[in-house]
N, C-alpha and C positions, 0 to 999 in steps of 0.2 A: 753349487747347485742352483742358486738363484742369480748366477752371473754377477754377484756382488751388488745386486739391487735390493733395496728395501721397499716398503709400501709407498713411500713418497715417490721414488723413481718409477715404480710400476704405474701408479696413478698418473704421473706426469706423461709417461709414454702413451697411456690410453687416450690422453687428450688429443693425440694425432687423429682420432676418429672425427674430429671437427672437420677434417678434410675428406672429400670424396663421397662416394655413395656405394651401397650394395646393389648388386644385380642378381635377381633370381636365376638368371641364365648361368652365371659364373659361380656365385657363392651360395645360392639358395636363399638369400636375404635381400629384400627389395626395399630401397628407400635411402634417405640420408639421415644422419644423426642430428643435423641442424635444420633450420626452417626452410631454406630454399637451396636450389642448386648454386646460386650465386654465393650464399653464405658458406657453402661447402667448399669454396675456393679460397677462403680466408683462414689463415692460421691464427686462431685466437682461442680463448677459453670458453666459447659459447657452448661447447659440448657439456661442460660441467653444469652450466645454468640450465640446459635442457633436461638434465636428469632430475632437477628439483622443480622446474617450472611446469612440467607437463604431467598429465595423468596417463601413465604408461600401463598397459595391460598386455598379457601374453597373447601372442598370435601363433597359430600352429602348435598349440599346446600338446605335448606328448610326442611330437615328431622330431626327427633329427635336425630340422631347420627351425625349431622354436626360437622365436625372438619376441620383441616387444614393439607395440605400436601405440600411437596416440589415438587411433581410431579413424577419424575423418582426415581426408587430405587437407593440406594447408590451403590458404587462400589462393595460392598459385598452382594448386593441384598436385603438390608434392606429397608422396607417402613418407611418413616418418618412421624410423626404427631405431631400436637399441638392441644389442645382443645381451644374452644372460650375463656375460662378463662385465657389461657396462652397468646394468641395473644392480648387480650384486656388489658394486663398489659402495653402495649406500644402504640397499635394502636386503634383508635376509629372506631370500626367495626359496631357500632349501626347505622343501616340505611344506611350503606355505602357498602353493598354487591351488586354484586360481586366486589372484589378488590384483589390486590396482594400487599404484603408488600414491595417487592423490584423489580418492573418491570424494564426492561432495562438491566438485567444481562443475558448473553447469554451462551449457550453451544457452544462447538467448531464447531458444524454444523450450527450455526447462529440462532437456535431456542431459543426464550425467555424462561428463566428458570421457568416462571410462567405456561407455557404450555397451559393455558386456555386463548384464545383470549379475551373473555369477561372480565375476571379478569385482564388481562394484561393492558387493556385500562384504568384502574383506580387504582391509588396508594392508598392503605389504609392510611388514614391520621394518623399522630402521634398527640397525645394530645398536645394542646397548654397550656400555663400556666393558662389560665382562666378556663380550664376544671377541675372539682373536682378530676378526675383520674390522673391528671398530676403528682401528687406525686408518684404514682405507677411507672410511666415511669422514674422519677428521681431516685427512689430507684433501679430499674433494672440497670440503669447506674452505680450506686454505687457498685452493686454486681459484675460488670464486672472487678473491680479492676484496672482500667486504660484502656489504648488502648488495644483493643482485636484483635486477641487472645493473651492471656498471661497465666502465671501459678500462678498468685496472687489470691489464693482462700480465703485469710484471711478476706476480708470484708464479704463474704458469710458465712464462717464458724462462725465468731463472731455474725453476725445477726441471723443465724439459731439457734445457741446455746441459745441466749437470747429469741427468739421467741418460741423455743421448751419448755423452762422453763416456760414461761408464759402460753402457751397453755396447759401444763400438770399440772399446779399447781393453776392457778387462780380460786378461788371459791371452791377449794378442799383442805380441811385441814386434810383429813384422808387418804391420799395416802401412800402406803407402798413404801419403798425404793426398787430400783432394786436389785435383787439378783446377786450373782456371777455366777449363772448357770441358766438353764431353768427349774429347778425343781419347782413344784407347791408350792406356798407359802400358808400356812394355817393360 
């Protein structure tokens, strides 16, 4: 039912969001999970750091395309986003909206980074140990590789390798090995 994957595997595979961007034209979600389009081309654990380091607030609340944003575009004009599935790895957002993941962080002009007064008034709770999803929060912490930000990607790389192997082989005994090039395998 879970393809043989546990929380560590699922959280590791979610780290693939460090790559690429969402397009409102195709997915209904606009922006990147990381700071810049250039960063979105690097496979590393920055995705996990972004969950903790930014003040995320809901965007499009109550719509089919609800996601999370940091509010202002980055210095390079990039729109930031996380999906509900990203934020709920750490924060209990079920029934707790509107909320902000890190209220009380301010821009130089004194404006709260959450930008939305209603969301700023409520901090999104972090899972406690009694919540079944607390294991996901613990694993996100492991993927950070210590105090963040840092350059220790090994916990993420190792977990992703194991999870990718499981996700692509469990229950499938007739998979072909990857080729050395992109030619069609017959």
